[in-house]
VORO-598360 format. One record per residue (C-alpha): x, y, z; residue in three letters. Coordinates in pm, 1 decimal, decimal comma. Layout:
         X         Y         Z  code
         X         Y         Z   ALA
...
***
This chain:
         X         Y         Z  code
   20985,3    6514,7   15334,3   UNK
   21201,3    6691,6   15619,4   UNK
   21020,9    6978,2   15816,7   UNK
   21235,8    7226,4   15968,9   UNK
   21155,0    7529,8   16180,7   UNK
   21347,6    7840,5   16147,9   UNK
   21462,6    8022,8   16459,5   UNK
   21174,4    8271,3   16409,8   UNK
   20924,4    8001,6   16393,8   UNK
   21048,8    7825,7   16713,5   UNK
   21054,3    8166,9   16884,9   UNK
   20702,2    8217,6   16773,3   UNK
   20602,2    7879,1   16919,6   UNK
   20762,2    7961,6   17245,0   UNK
   20600,3    8303,6   17258,4   UNK
   20262,3    8153,6   17201,8   UNK
   20315,2    7878,3   17474,8   UNK
   20427,4    8159,8   17713,4   UNK
   20122,3    8382,0   17643,0   UNK
   19885,2    8091,8   17682,7   UNK
   20068,7    7964,5   17990,0   UNK
   19975,7    8285,1   18173,5   UNK
   19619,1    8163,7   18209,3   UNK
   19638,0    7783,6   18150,9   UNK
   19980,6    7612,8   18167,4   UNK
   19835,7    7269,6   18080,2   UNK
   19651,3    7411,4   17778,6   UNK
   19970,6    7572,9   17657,1   UNK
   20147,0    7255,9   17659,2   UNK
   19885,5    7077,0   17455,1   UNK
   19816,3    7358,7   17218,9   UNK
   20192,8    7385,3   17130,9   UNK
   20189,9    7011,3   17060,0   UNK
   19876,1    7072,9   16823,7   UNK
   20047,3    7348,5   16662,0   UNK
   20377,5    7158,4   16607,5   UNK
   20178,6    6862,2   16468,8   UNK
   20011,4    7094,3   16208,1   UNK
   20346,1    7210,5   16113,6   UNK
   20479,8    6866,6   16070,2   UNK
   20162,1    6744,0   15885,2   UNK
   20245,6    6997,9   15611,4   UNK
   20488,9    6749,6   15477,9   UNK
   20223,7    6501,8   15381,4   UNK
   20054,4    6735,0   15144,4   UNK
   20293,7    7051,5   15104,8   UNK
   20134,4    7189,5   14809,1   UNK
   19788,9    7176,5   14958,8   UNK
   19808,4    7501,2   15142,4   UNK
   19752,5    7826,2   14926,6   UNK
   20028,8    8048,9   14849,3   UNK
   20006,3    8396,6   15039,6   UNK
   19793,9    8636,7   14801,0   UNK
   19982,5    8922,9   14638,5   UNK
   20325,0    8766,0   14739,6   UNK
   20317,8    8473,2   14514,4   UNK
   20671,5    8548,0   14399,1   UNK
   20801,6    8444,5   14737,6   UNK
   20635,9    8094,5   14738,6   UNK
   20527,0    8135,2   15101,7   UNK
   20230,2    7919,2   15188,9   UNK
   19973,1    7951,9   15468,6   UNK
   19803,6    7704,1   15685,6   UNK
   19544,4    7798,2   15940,1   UNK
   19527,4    7637,1   16274,8   UNK
   19249,2    7808,6   16492,6   UNK
   19357,6    8180,2   16551,3   UNK
   19723,6    8095,5   16401,4   UNK
   19870,4    8102,5   16076,5   UNK
   20148,2    7872,4   15982,6   UNK
   20376,3    8021,7   15704,7   UNK
   20596,1    7780,1   15515,8   UNK
   20807,2    7750,4   15195,1   UNK
   20827,8    7418,7   15021,7   UNK
   21133,1    7276,0   14850,8   UNK
   21196,6    6956,4   14660,6   UNK
   21321,5    6778,7   14983,9   UNK
   21188,2    7006,3   15270,7   UNK
   20919,0    7232,9   15419,1   UNK
   21060,1    7516,8   15599,4   UNK
   20841,9    7666,7   15865,6   UNK
   20892,4    8039,4   15854,3   UNK
   20671,0    8181,9   16107,2   UNK
   20368,5    8098,3   16320,8   UNK
   20148,8    8409,9   16382,8   UNK
   19826,8    8500,7   16526,5   UNK
   19589,9    8606,1   16269,5   UNK
   19527,7    8929,6   16422,7   UNK
   19885,8    9056,1   16382,0   UNK
   20001,2    9251,5   16088,3   UNK
   20146,5    8944,5   15901,0   UNK
   20249,1    9125,7   15616,1   UNK
   20483,9    9371,9   15781,3   UNK
   20639,7    9057,8   15958,3   UNK
   20680,0    8836,7   15650,8   UNK
   20767,0    9107,6   15398,6   UNK
   20907,9    9398,3   15585,6   UNK
   21038,1    9555,6   15274,2   UNK
   20708,3    9518,9   15079,3   UNK
***
């Protein structure tokens, strides 16, 4: 199964790395590798991660990695990573801006 990151998810990874790098550049690099691996590992069991509650109709799944939430959508041949967000953010407003 193919895993693809949207432009938004790639930008999220870059922003997370930049934020961590302010205090610890080495950890930023290793953590981004961990997050990316968590994204690609979703392909092994794509339906294992729960669908976002109250928004089941969108088919968006959520995987937790530390303080971060990886949001994905599964199709027959691919997993699309939509966003990678800090759990303290208003993720509903970002994922579902129109409610």
